[in-house]
matplotlib code that plots the C-alpha trace (Angstrom):
import matplotlib.pyplot as plt

x = [42.4, 42.2, 40.1, 39.0, 36.7, 36.5, 38.0, 34.7, 33.1, 35.8, 35.4, 31.6, 32.3, 34.8, 32.3, 29.4, 31.4, 32.9, 29.5, 28.0, 31.1, 30.7, 27.1, 27.7, 30.3, 27.5, 28.7, 25.9, 24.8, 25.5, 29.1, 29.5, 28.3, 30.7, 33.6, 32.8, 33.1, 36.5, 37.9, 36.6, 38.0, 41.4, 41.4, 40.4, 42.9, 45.7, 44.8, 44.5, 47.9, 49.4, 48.0, 45.7, 42.4, 41.9, 38.7, 37.9, 36.2, 34.7, 37.1, 35.4, 37.9, 37.1, 35.3, 32.6, 31.8, 31.7, 29.4, 26.9, 26.9, 26.4, 23.3, 21.8, 22.5, 22.8, 26.2, 24.7, 22.9, 26.2, 27.4, 29.4, 26.2, 24.2, 27.1, 29.6, 31.3, 32.7, 36.5, 37.8, 40.7, 42.3, 42.6, 43.1, 40.1, 41.2, 42.6, 44.0, 45.2, 43.5, 44.8, 42.7, 39.7, 39.9, 40.3, 37.2, 35.3, 36.1, 34.7, 31.7, 31.2, 31.2, 28.6, 26.4, 26.4, 25.4, 22.7, 21.1, 22.0, 22.6, 20.9, 19.4, 15.9, 15.1, 16.0, 12.6, 11.0, 13.5, 12.4, 9.0, 10.8, 11.8, 8.3, 6.5, 8.9, 8.2, 4.5, 4.7, 6.8, 4.7, 1.5, 3.2, 4.2, 0.6, -0.5, -2.9, -2.0, -3.0, -6.5, -7.0, -6.0, -8.3, -11.3, -10.9, -10.6, -13.9, -15.5, -14.1, -13.1, -16.4, -15.8, -13.8, -10.2, -11.5, -8.4, -6.2, -8.5, -8.4, -4.6, -4.7, -7.1, -5.0, -1.9, -3.4, -4.7, -1.3, 0.4, -1.6, -0.9, 2.5, 4.3, 7.0, 7.4, 9.6, 7.3, 4.1, 5.5, 6.8, 3.6, 1.3, 3.7, 3.6, -0.1, -1.8, 0.5, 0.0, -3.8, -3.9, -1.9, -3.9, -7.1, -5.8, -4.5, -1.8, 1.6, 2.4, -0.7, -0.4, 3.3, 2.8, -0.2, 1.5, 4.8, 3.0, 0.5, 3.3, 5.0, 2.0, 3.4, 6.0, 3.3, 0.2, 0.7, 2.2, 5.0, 8.7, 9.5, 7.4, 9.0, 12.5, 11.7, 10.1, 13.2, 15.1, 12.7, 11.7, 15.3, 15.6, 12.5, 13.6, 17.0, 15.7, 13.2, 15.9, 18.1, 15.1, 14.4, 18.0, 18.1, 14.9, 16.7, 14.8, 16.5, 14.7, 12.0, 9.4, 9.5, 9.4, 6.7, 4.6, 4.5, 7.1, 8.7, 7.7, 6.9, 6.2, 5.9, 2.3, 1.4, 3.1, 1.1, -2.1, -1.0, 0.0, -3.3, -5.4, -2.5, -1.8, -5.4, -5.7, -2.7, -4.3, -7.4, -5.4, -3.9, -7.4, -8.8, -6.1, -6.6, -10.4, -9.9, -7.4, -10.0, -12.7, -10.5, -8.8, -11.3, -9.4, -6.3, -8.1, -11.3, -13.8, -13.0, -15.3, -13.4, -15.0, -16.2, -18.8, -18.2, -21.3, -25.1, -26.7, -28.7, -30.8, -29.8, -32.3, -31.0, -27.4, -28.2, -30.2, -27.8, -24.5, -25.1, -28.3, -28.5, -24.7, -24.6, -27.7, -26.3, -23.0, -24.7, -27.0, -24.0, -22.1, -25.0, -25.5, -21.8, -22.1, -25.0, -23.5, -25.5, -22.5, -19.0, -16.6, -18.3, -15.2, -15.9, -12.5, -12.1, -8.6, -7.8, -6.1, -7.4, -6.5, -7.7, -6.8, -5.5, -1.8, -0.5, -0.1, 3.2, 6.2, 6.5, 9.7, 11.9, 14.3, 13.1, 14.4, 12.6, 9.4, 9.4, 9.9, 7.1, 4.7, 5.6, 4.9, 1.8, 0.4, 0.0, -3.3, -1.9, 1.0, -1.2, -3.4, -0.5, 0.8, -2.7, -2.9, 0.5, -0.5, -3.7, -1.8, 0.8, -1.9, -3.6, -0.4, -0.4, 3.0, 1.3, -2.0, -2.6, -4.2, -5.7, -9.5, -11.5, -13.7, -16.8, -15.3, -14.4, -18.0, -19.4, -17.1, -18.0, -21.8, -21.3, -19.4, -22.2, -24.9, -23.1, -21.8, -23.1, -25.9, -24.0, -20.3, -18.0, -16.7, -20.2, -21.1, -18.0, -18.2, -21.9, -21.9, -19.3, -21.4, -24.4, -22.5, -21.5, -25.2, -26.3, -23.7, -24.4, -28.0, -27.0, -24.7, -27.4, -30.9, -32.6, -31.3, -33.4, -33.3, -34.2, -30.6, -29.6, -32.8, -31.8, -28.4, -29.9, -32.1, -29.0, -27.4, -30.5, -30.8, -27.1, -27.8, -31.0, -29.4, -26.6, -29.0, -31.3, -29.0, -25.4, -24.1, -20.5, -20.4, -21.3, -18.4, -16.8, -18.1, -21.7, -21.4, -20.2, -23.1, -25.7, -24.4, -23.9, -27.3, -27.2, -23.7, -24.7, -27.6, -25.4, -22.6, -25.2, -26.4, -22.8, -22.0, -24.5, -23.4, -19.8, -20.9, -22.8, -20.0, -17.6, -19.9, -18.9, -15.5, -14.7, -15.4, -13.7, -10.5, -10.6, -12.0, -9.1, -6.3, -8.6, -9.1, -5.3, -4.9, -7.6, -6.0, -2.6, -3.5, -6.3, -4.1, -1.6, -4.0, -6.3, -3.3, -3.8, -0.1, 3.0, 4.1, 6.4, 3.8, 1.4, 4.1, 4.5, 0.7, 0.8, 3.7, 2.0, -1.3, 0.3, 1.9, -1.4, -3.3, -0.7, -0.8, -4.6, -4.5, -1.9, -3.9, -7.0, -5.0, -4.1, -7.8, -6.7, -8.4, -7.5, -9.6, -6.6, -5.6, -9.2, -9.6, -6.2, -7.4, -10.6, -8.4, -6.4, -9.6, -10.8, -7.5, -7.8, -11.4, -10.7, -7.7, -9.7, -12.6, -11.0, -8.2, -5.6, -3.1, -3.3, -0.5, -2.9, -3.7, -7.4, -8.3, -12.1, -13.2, -14.3, -10.8, -9.2, -11.6, -10.7, -7.0, -7.3, -9.3, -6.7, -3.8, -5.5, -6.3, -2.8, -1.2, -3.6, -3.0, 0.7, 0.3, -1.7, 1.2, 3.7, 1.4, 1.2, 5.0, 5.3, 2.8, 4.8, 8.1, 6.8, 5.7, 9.1, 7.6, 8.8, 12.5, 12.5, 10.4, 12.9, 15.9, 14.3, 13.3, 16.9, 18.2, 16.0, 16.5, 20.3, 20.3, 18.5, 20.8, 23.9, 22.9, 22.1, 25.7, 27.3, 25.3, 26.4, 30.1, 29.4, 27.6, 30.5, 33.0, 30.8, 30.8, 34.5, 35.4, 32.4, 30.4, 27.1, 27.3, 28.2, 25.1, 22.9, 24.3, 23.6, 20.0, 19.5, 20.7, 17.3, 14.8, 11.8, 11.5, 9.2, 12.0, 14.2, 11.6, 11.0, 14.7, 15.1, 12.1, 13.7, 17.0, 15.3, 13.3, 16.5, 18.4, 15.5, 16.6, 19.9, 19.6, 17.3, 15.0, 17.2, 20.3, 18.3, 16.7, 19.9, 22.3, 20.4, 17.6, 19.9, 21.8, 18.8, 16.5, 17.6, 16.8, 13.5, 12.2, 13.5, 10.9, 7.1, 6.1, 4.0, 6.5, 4.0, 3.1, 6.8, 7.5, 4.6, 5.7, 9.2, 7.8, 5.7, 8.8, 10.8, 8.2, 8.8, 12.4, 11.0, 9.4, 11.8, 14.0, 16.7, 17.3, 13.8, 13.8, 10.1, 11.1, 13.8, 11.5, 8.9, 11.4, 12.6, 9.1, 7.7, 6.9, 9.4, 7.1, 7.2, 10.3, 12.2, 11.0, 7.4, 8.0, 9.7, 7.0, 4.3, 5.5, 6.1, 2.4, 2.4, 5.5, 3.6, 0.7, 3.1, 4.1, 0.5, -0.3, 2.6, 1.2, -2.3, -1.0, 0.9, -2.2, -4.4, -2.3, -5.4, -5.4, -2.4, -3.2, -6.9, -6.6, -3.9, -6.0, -9.2, -7.3, -5.3, -2.0]
y = [-8.8, -11.9, -11.2, -7.9, -9.8, -9.6, -12.5, -13.5, -13.5, -15.8, -18.1, -18.3, -19.2, -21.9, -23.4, -23.6, -24.8, -27.5, -28.5, -28.8, -30.8, -33.1, -33.7, -34.4, -37.1, -39.5, -40.1, -40.3, -36.7, -36.6, -37.7, -35.3, -32.4, -33.2, -33.8, -30.5, -28.7, -30.2, -29.7, -26.1, -25.2, -26.6, -24.6, -21.3, -21.8, -22.4, -19.3, -17.2, -18.4, -17.4, -13.9, -14.2, -13.7, -10.2, -9.1, -5.4, -4.8, -1.5, 0.5, 0.5, 3.0, 5.7, 8.9, 8.1, 4.8, 6.6, 9.2, 6.5, 5.0, 8.5, 8.9, 5.8, 3.3, -0.2, -1.7, -4.8, -2.5, -1.1, -3.0, -2.4, -2.8, -0.2, 2.2, 1.6, 5.0, 4.1, 3.7, 0.2, -1.8, -4.8, -7.9, -11.6, -13.9, -15.8, -13.0, -15.5, -17.9, -21.0, -23.1, -21.1, -21.2, -25.0, -25.3, -23.2, -25.1, -28.4, -27.2, -25.8, -29.2, -31.0, -28.5, -28.6, -32.3, -32.5, -29.9, -31.0, -34.7, -36.3, -34.6, -31.2, -29.9, -30.8, -34.5, -35.5, -33.8, -35.5, -38.8, -38.2, -38.4, -42.0, -43.0, -41.2, -42.9, -46.2, -45.5, -44.6, -47.6, -50.0, -48.8, -48.8, -52.4, -53.3, -52.4, -49.7, -47.6, -50.5, -50.8, -47.0, -46.6, -49.4, -48.2, -44.5, -45.4, -47.2, -44.2, -41.3, -43.1, -42.4, -38.7, -36.6, -36.9, -39.1, -41.3, -38.2, -36.8, -40.2, -40.1, -36.7, -37.9, -41.0, -38.9, -36.6, -39.6, -41.3, -38.0, -38.0, -41.6, -42.4, -39.2, -41.1, -39.4, -42.1, -45.0, -43.1, -42.1, -45.5, -47.3, -45.0, -45.2, -49.0, -49.3, -46.3, -45.2, -48.4, -48.2, -44.5, -45.0, -48.1, -46.0, -43.2, -40.7, -38.3, -39.5, -35.9, -35.6, -39.1, -38.7, -35.1, -35.8, -38.9, -37.1, -34.0, -36.0, -38.1, -35.0, -33.9, -35.8, -33.0, -30.5, -32.4, -33.4, -35.4, -34.2, -34.9, -31.6, -29.8, -31.7, -31.0, -27.3, -27.1, -28.2, -25.3, -22.4, -22.3, -21.3, -19.1, -17.2, -16.6, -15.5, -13.3, -11.6, -11.1, -9.4, -7.3, -6.3, -5.3, -3.2, -1.5, -0.6, -3.2, -5.7, -8.8, -10.0, -10.5, -6.8, -5.6, -8.0, -8.3, -12.1, -14.9, -15.6, -19.2, -21.4, -25.1, -28.1, -28.6, -25.1, -25.7, -28.9, -26.9, -24.2, -26.8, -28.6, -26.2, -25.2, -28.9, -29.7, -26.4, -27.5, -30.9, -29.1, -27.1, -30.3, -31.9, -28.7, -28.7, -32.4, -31.8, -28.7, -30.5, -33.2, -30.7, -28.9, -32.1, -34.9, -37.2, -37.0, -37.7, -39.8, -41.2, -44.8, -47.4, -49.7, -53.1, -53.9, -52.6, -50.5, -51.6, -51.9, -49.7, -46.8, -44.1, -40.4, -39.4, -42.0, -40.9, -37.3, -38.1, -40.4, -39.2, -35.4, -34.1, -36.3, -36.2, -32.4, -31.9, -33.8, -31.9, -28.6, -29.2, -29.9, -26.9, -24.6, -26.1, -25.4, -21.8, -21.0, -22.6, -25.8, -28.0, -27.3, -28.0, -28.6, -28.0, -25.7, -25.8, -22.5, -21.5, -20.0, -17.2, -14.8, -11.7, -8.8, -6.4, -7.2, -6.7, -4.5, -6.2, -4.4, -3.6, 0.1, 0.3, 0.6, 3.1, 6.0, 4.3, 1.0, 3.0, 4.7, 1.3, -0.3, 2.6, 2.2, -1.6, -1.7, 1.8, 4.7, 3.5, 0.2, 1.9, 4.4, 1.6, -0.3, 2.8, 3.4, -0.2, 0.0, 3.3, 1.7, -1.3, 1.0, 3.1, 0.0, -1.3, -4.4, -5.7, -8.1, -8.9, -12.3, -12.2, -14.7, -15.0, -14.9, -17.8, -15.8, -14.9, -18.5, -19.7, -17.0, -18.0, -21.6, -20.8, -18.7, -21.5, -24.0, -21.7, -21.0, -24.6, -26.1, -28.6, -31.2, -32.0, -31.7, -35.3, -36.7, -34.6, -35.7, -39.4, -39.8, -37.6, -39.8, -42.9, -41.2, -40.5, -44.2, -45.2, -42.7, -43.7, -47.4, -46.7, -45.1, -48.0, -50.6, -49.0, -52.4, -54.0, -54.2, -50.7, -51.7, -52.3, -48.9, -47.4, -48.9, -47.3, -44.0, -44.2, -44.8, -41.7, -39.6, -41.0, -40.1, -36.4, -36.5, -38.1, -35.7, -32.8, -34.3, -36.3, -35.2, -31.9, -30.6, -31.9, -35.5, -37.8, -39.8, -43.1, -41.9, -40.4, -43.7, -45.6, -43.0, -43.3, -47.1, -47.9, -45.3, -46.3, -50.0, -49.3, -47.1, -49.7, -52.4, -50.4, -49.7, -53.4, -53.9, -50.7, -51.7, -55.0, -53.0, -50.5, -53.4, -54.3, -51.1, -51.5, -47.7, -47.5, -50.8, -49.6, -46.0, -46.4, -48.2, -45.8, -42.9, -43.8, -43.9, -40.5, -39.0, -40.4, -39.1, -35.7, -35.2, -35.6, -33.1, -30.5, -30.7, -29.9, -33.2, -34.2, -33.2, -34.8, -37.4, -39.4, -39.0, -40.4, -43.3, -43.9, -43.8, -46.3, -48.7, -48.3, -48.9, -52.1, -53.4, -52.4, -54.1, -57.2, -57.4, -57.0, -59.8, -62.1, -61.5, -62.4, -65.7, -66.2, -66.0, -64.2, -60.8, -60.8, -60.3, -57.1, -55.8, -56.4, -54.8, -51.7, -51.6, -52.0, -48.9, -46.9, -48.1, -47.0, -43.6, -43.1, -44.3, -42.0, -39.0, -39.6, -40.8, -39.6, -42.5, -41.1, -43.8, -42.3, -39.7, -39.8, -40.7, -42.6, -43.3, -46.8, -45.8, -44.5, -47.8, -49.7, -47.4, -47.8, -51.6, -51.4, -49.0, -51.3, -54.3, -52.4, -51.2, -54.6, -56.2, -53.4, -53.9, -57.6, -56.9, -54.8, -57.5, -60.1, -57.8, -57.5, -61.2, -61.6, -59.2, -60.8, -64.2, -62.9, -61.3, -57.8, -56.3, -56.9, -54.9, -52.2, -51.8, -51.8, -49.2, -47.0, -47.2, -46.3, -43.2, -42.0, -42.5, -40.5, -37.6, -37.6, -37.9, -34.9, -33.1, -33.7, -32.9, -29.7, -28.6, -29.0, -26.9, -24.2, -24.0, -23.5, -20.6, -19.1, -19.5, -17.0, -14.8, -16.0, -16.5, -13.0, -11.6, -13.0, -11.9, -8.4, -8.3, -9.3, -6.9, -4.1, -4.1, -1.7, -3.7, -7.2, -8.3, -7.8, -9.9, -12.7, -12.8, -12.9, -15.8, -17.7, -17.2, -18.6, -21.6, -22.2, -22.1, -24.3, -26.8, -27.6, -29.1, -29.7, -32.0, -30.5, -31.9, -30.0, -26.8, -27.2, -27.8, -25.6, -22.6, -22.1, -21.7, -18.9, -16.9, -17.8, -15.1, -12.5, -13.6, -14.6, -11.4, -9.1, -8.5, -11.5, -14.2, -17.0, -19.8, -18.4, -18.0, -21.6, -23.0, -20.9, -22.3, -25.9, -25.5, -24.1, -27.0, -29.4, -28.0, -29.3, -32.8, -31.7, -29.3, -30.7, -31.8, -33.3, -33.5, -36.8, -37.6, -37.5, -40.1, -42.3, -42.2, -42.6, -45.8, -47.5, -45.9, -48.1, -48.0, -45.9, -43.0, -40.9, -38.6, -35.7, -36.7, -36.7, -33.3, -31.7, -33.3, -31.9, -28.3, -27.3, -28.6, -26.6, -23.6, -24.7, -24.7, -21.2, -20.1, -21.7, -19.7, -16.5, -17.2, -17.9, -14.7, -12.8, -14.7, -15.6, -16.4, -19.8, -20.6, -18.9, -19.7, -23.2, -22.2, -19.2, -21.3, -24.0, -21.6, -22.8]
z = [149.2, 147.1, 143.9, 145.5, 147.9, 151.6, 153.4, 154.9, 151.5, 150.1, 153.1, 152.4, 148.8, 149.8, 152.3, 149.9, 146.9, 149.1, 150.4, 146.9, 145.7, 148.7, 148.0, 144.3, 145.1, 146.0, 149.6, 152.2, 152.8, 156.5, 155.9, 152.9, 155.0, 157.9, 155.4, 153.7, 157.1, 157.8, 154.3, 153.9, 157.4, 156.3, 153.1, 154.8, 157.6, 155.0, 153.0, 156.2, 157.4, 154.0, 154.5, 151.5, 153.4, 154.8, 156.5, 156.5, 159.8, 161.1, 163.2, 166.6, 167.9, 165.3, 166.1, 163.6, 165.3, 168.7, 167.3, 166.2, 169.7, 171.2, 168.9, 170.5, 167.7, 169.1, 168.7, 167.0, 164.4, 163.1, 160.1, 156.9, 154.9, 156.7, 157.3, 154.5, 155.0, 158.4, 158.7, 158.3, 159.7, 158.0, 160.1, 159.6, 159.2, 162.4, 164.6, 167.1, 164.5, 163.0, 166.0, 168.5, 166.2, 165.9, 169.7, 170.2, 167.6, 169.3, 172.6, 170.7, 169.0, 172.4, 173.8, 170.8, 170.5, 174.1, 173.7, 170.4, 170.0, 173.4, 176.3, 175.2, 175.5, 171.9, 172.3, 173.6, 170.5, 168.2, 169.6, 167.9, 164.6, 165.3, 166.3, 163.5, 161.0, 162.6, 162.4, 158.8, 157.7, 159.6, 158.0, 154.6, 155.1, 156.0, 152.5, 153.6, 150.5, 148.2, 149.7, 149.8, 146.2, 145.0, 147.1, 146.2, 142.5, 142.7, 144.4, 142.3, 139.1, 137.2, 137.6, 135.0, 136.3, 139.0, 139.2, 139.6, 142.3, 144.1, 144.1, 145.8, 148.4, 149.1, 149.2, 151.9, 153.8, 153.7, 154.7, 157.9, 158.6, 157.3, 156.2, 154.4, 151.0, 149.4, 150.4, 149.4, 145.9, 145.2, 146.4, 144.4, 141.4, 141.4, 141.9, 140.3, 137.5, 135.3, 135.9, 134.9, 131.7, 130.8, 131.0, 128.7, 131.2, 130.1, 131.3, 132.4, 134.5, 136.0, 137.0, 138.2, 140.5, 142.0, 142.7, 144.1, 146.2, 147.6, 149.1, 151.1, 154.1, 154.4, 155.5, 156.7, 160.4, 161.8, 159.6, 160.2, 158.6, 161.2, 164.0, 162.8, 162.2, 165.6, 167.3, 165.7, 165.3, 168.9, 169.9, 166.7, 167.6, 171.2, 170.0, 167.3, 169.7, 172.3, 169.7, 168.6, 172.2, 172.8, 169.6, 170.9, 174.2, 176.3, 178.6, 177.3, 174.9, 177.7, 178.6, 175.0, 173.7, 176.9, 176.5, 176.3, 172.9, 172.8, 169.8, 170.2, 167.9, 168.9, 167.8, 164.5, 164.0, 164.6, 162.1, 159.4, 159.3, 157.2, 154.8, 154.1, 153.3, 151.3, 149.2, 148.6, 147.5, 145.0, 143.6, 143.3, 141.7, 139.1, 138.2, 137.9, 135.8, 133.6, 133.0, 132.1, 129.5, 128.2, 128.8, 126.4, 128.7, 131.9, 131.1, 133.6, 134.6, 135.9, 138.4, 139.0, 142.5, 144.9, 147.9, 149.8, 149.7, 147.0, 148.5, 146.9, 146.6, 149.3, 151.7, 151.1, 151.7, 154.9, 156.6, 155.3, 155.3, 157.0, 160.1, 161.0, 160.3, 162.4, 165.4, 165.2, 164.8, 167.8, 170.0, 168.7, 169.3, 172.8, 173.5, 172.2, 174.5, 177.5, 177.8, 176.9, 178.4, 181.2, 184.5, 186.6, 189.6, 191.1, 193.1, 194.1, 197.5, 195.6, 193.0, 191.1, 193.1, 190.4, 186.9, 186.8, 184.0, 180.7, 180.1, 182.3, 182.9, 184.8, 181.7, 180.1, 178.0, 174.8, 175.7, 176.5, 173.1, 171.4, 173.4, 172.6, 168.9, 169.1, 171.4, 170.9, 173.3, 174.6, 175.8, 177.4, 179.2, 180.4, 181.8, 183.6, 185.1, 186.3, 187.9, 189.7, 191.1, 192.4, 194.0, 195.6, 197.0, 198.5, 196.3, 195.3, 192.9, 191.5, 193.3, 196.8, 199.1, 199.2, 202.4, 203.3, 202.4, 199.0, 198.4, 199.1, 196.9, 194.1, 194.5, 194.5, 191.3, 189.6, 190.5, 189.1, 185.8, 185.2, 181.9, 182.2, 180.1, 180.6, 177.6, 178.1, 177.9, 174.9, 172.9, 173.7, 173.1, 170.0, 168.5, 169.3, 167.8, 164.6, 164.4, 164.7, 162.1, 159.5, 160.1, 159.2, 156.0, 155.1, 155.3, 155.2, 154.6, 157.8, 161.0, 162.5, 166.1, 167.4, 166.2, 167.7, 171.1, 170.8, 169.9, 173.0, 175.0, 173.6, 174.3, 177.8, 178.5, 177.7, 179.7, 182.7, 182.7, 182.8, 185.5, 187.8, 187.3, 188.8, 189.1, 192.6, 191.6, 192.2, 189.4, 190.8, 191.0, 187.5, 186.2, 187.7, 186.5, 182.9, 183.0, 181.6, 178.8, 177.9, 177.8, 175.5, 173.2, 173.1, 172.3, 169.3, 168.2, 168.3, 165.5, 163.8, 163.6, 161.9, 159.3, 158.8, 158.0, 155.1, 153.3, 151.7, 151.9, 155.6, 156.3, 154.6, 155.9, 159.4, 161.2, 160.1, 160.4, 164.1, 164.5, 162.8, 165.0, 168.2, 167.3, 165.8, 168.3, 171.3, 169.8, 168.3, 171.4, 173.7, 175.6, 175.1, 173.2, 170.0, 171.5, 173.5, 170.6, 168.3, 170.7, 170.6, 166.8, 166.5, 168.9, 167.1, 163.8, 165.0, 166.3, 163.2, 160.9, 163.0, 162.9, 159.2, 158.7, 161.0, 158.9, 155.8, 157.4, 158.3, 161.9, 164.8, 165.9, 169.1, 171.3, 169.5, 169.4, 173.2, 173.8, 171.8, 174.0, 177.1, 175.9, 175.5, 179.0, 180.5, 179.0, 180.1, 183.6, 183.9, 182.7, 185.0, 188.2, 190.5, 190.3, 192.8, 195.4, 197.4, 198.8, 202.5, 201.9, 198.8, 198.2, 197.4, 193.9, 193.1, 194.3, 192.0, 189.1, 189.9, 189.7, 186.5, 185.0, 186.0, 184.5, 181.3, 181.0, 181.4, 178.9, 176.4, 176.8, 176.3, 173.2, 171.9, 172.6, 170.9, 167.8, 167.7, 167.9, 165.0, 162.8, 163.8, 162.9, 159.5, 158.9, 158.9, 162.2, 161.4, 158.1, 159.8, 162.6, 160.2, 157.9, 160.9, 162.2, 158.7, 158.3, 161.9, 161.7, 158.5, 160.2, 163.2, 161.0, 158.9, 162.2, 163.5, 160.1, 159.8, 163.3, 162.2, 159.1, 161.1, 163.5, 160.6, 159.4, 162.9, 163.4, 160.7, 161.1, 158.1, 159.9, 161.5, 158.1, 156.4, 159.2, 159.0, 155.3, 155.9, 158.7, 156.4, 154.6, 156.2, 155.1, 156.8, 154.0, 151.6, 153.8, 154.1, 150.3, 149.7, 152.1, 150.6, 147.1, 148.3, 149.9, 146.7, 144.6, 147.0, 146.8, 143.2, 144.4, 148.2, 150.2, 152.8, 155.7, 154.5, 154.1, 157.6, 159.4, 157.4, 156.0, 158.5, 161.6, 159.7, 158.5, 161.3, 163.9, 161.3, 159.9, 163.3, 164.9, 163.4, 163.6, 161.3, 163.0, 163.8, 163.1, 159.7, 158.9, 159.8, 157.7, 154.7, 155.0, 155.4, 152.2, 150.4, 151.6, 150.3, 146.9, 147.1, 146.5, 143.2, 141.6, 138.8, 138.4, 141.8, 143.4, 145.4, 144.5, 140.8, 141.4, 143.4, 140.7, 137.9, 139.6, 139.4, 136.3, 133.3, 130.4, 128.3, 130.8, 130.2, 132.6, 130.5, 131.0, 134.8, 134.7, 132.5, 134.6, 137.8, 136.7, 137.0, 140.6, 141.4, 140.1, 142.4, 145.3, 144.5, 144.1, 147.5, 149.1, 147.5, 148.8, 152.3, 152.2, 151.2, 153.7, 156.7, 158.6, 156.9, 159.0, 162.3, 162.7, 164.1, 166.7, 167.7, 168.1, 170.1, 172.1, 170.7]

ax = plt.figure().add_subplot(projection="3d")
ax.plot(x, y, z, "-o")
ax.set_aspect("equal")
plt.show()
């Protein structure tokens, strides 16, 4: 053996040294990865042909190997790491020669490119990357960050460390609206760093907080990292659990787990929300604490300019805190006691006569023992008893057809237990009520009667729903009953929006906030998957940017405003009416709704085209499209190059060798901590894209093949990858900031300033490890 190492070990060393050398050459990363794959395969093939690479494999024909199989040890569980005393046989790294390995790799490449780049299941999700990138670049070009920074500095500047705290808030806001780390860091570096230095802020704190806050887009949804991880870890989780089931003696993961091994991007978005905000909170807490201990390095700053009409402390507490909190609390309490909720009374012709067993019981003895160890004896006994009851009753399954009497009784029960107020009415009119309340706080000296009229409309809507609307009321009748309350509420909101626009903070925050709520709300609420939501975000960003540019020209943005209203009308009509006009019988109200929806759709589409024309005329759309194409092409090029590199590892058994090494540890926590440490170290020299596409597919089947919660594992990996932007010497955020920092700020200042935030990242990981509920609570509440 060469250097006393196994041939597979030498092959792994060659691959990773070639990879690092390729990246250090300065070539585009995607081409460097692909080139490293080709070069490393050629070197390994040459050494193998020369007889220098020898792999010591376990002798599967030995008596010791047969004895392990006879003891019930799964074939995949036998490795040189777990059973080093087993007899070995020497064989070439490529048993069939490098020609056969290359031919097999070429066929694999074609299949993988088809599955993962051209026409596979993950392609639709990958399209979300393109549209989220376009959404972020469009909003960045519309100078939203500049307005946010200026406004937040006026609000928080007078506090100790207020400018640093405002940077964190803006970073979190931009993360949820743009998610483009480079653009965020550069923009905040250009706008905020000179201001902070001019007002006496420490260069280390200023650069550290800007670099760290700019990377929040890697974890706060909609995050490109989450989308890219989601396209991989779903398959890795399924593969890992299938392997785990087979090692446990069961035929598949569904039998062993009692549920499908599924992990979606939407669930990951739900899981990432609280950890992202939690991390931003840690950043802000550090900045505030730094200012308290070293006030001379983070002094309060008074920024000129007003954010709106001056109000008293009592008025602020009443209209910004107590009144909104009271309205929201009342609706939440009503929902908890059953007054507010879904009024759907759809009764199926079929029902579950008896609950089917939660676990499959027709399994082997080995699988039975493994399932009892996983689920507990009580769960197994309950499943056996349920299966026995169904067999005795002659039921082959749990679903049976209801009789007419049973169906009528079920319908009557649904009517009696239906909530008095529908959830749709509650959400819409609660939001309108919040707009009216906040508008009152913005301008307490203005005439209150228009807002009172709107408030009466909100109250009448709830009252009319209780008195006149039942679950059997048709959508057309419901629309007519609520027309007057809706008209009154909208009348008040018309005046409310005019007052809200007087407040600079609300005027700057409100439009992108609506876009964020629309995009994230549709994903987190389970209304749609990330790809249509990304399309909505990209279209909304284009319209928002066009409206802003028209205002800068002193032009009118009425077409865009009406197009936005048309989009809202289209959604409301689609939710409340059945627009399937191909049915045999279509009521008149549905025909009217269909016509309204068609008109709203075409007008909204016209508004989008008009917004594109505005941005094209102002030379904004062209650069946005080019930058989007550049970023998306980089992602897909790295994806293709990483597939080549992974296939090289598979061809000589490197991937299997690494996985066997990790599975040799008895404690899966040890494996997970080891993987997290490796990812953290690689973050010093590799970008997150290389780590996602090269390292995660290798270690994924192992860390996703245990008992650890897959959503928690993924979020921990995502936060660890976020650190790769901050860790010296090759953290990308550091280079972005270095490029725009004033001459007085040295690279050493940036490195020293970012180290406390790297420590905060590690602290955040430790806290999430000790309190995994921070990650899982939102998916559990939303049913993700």
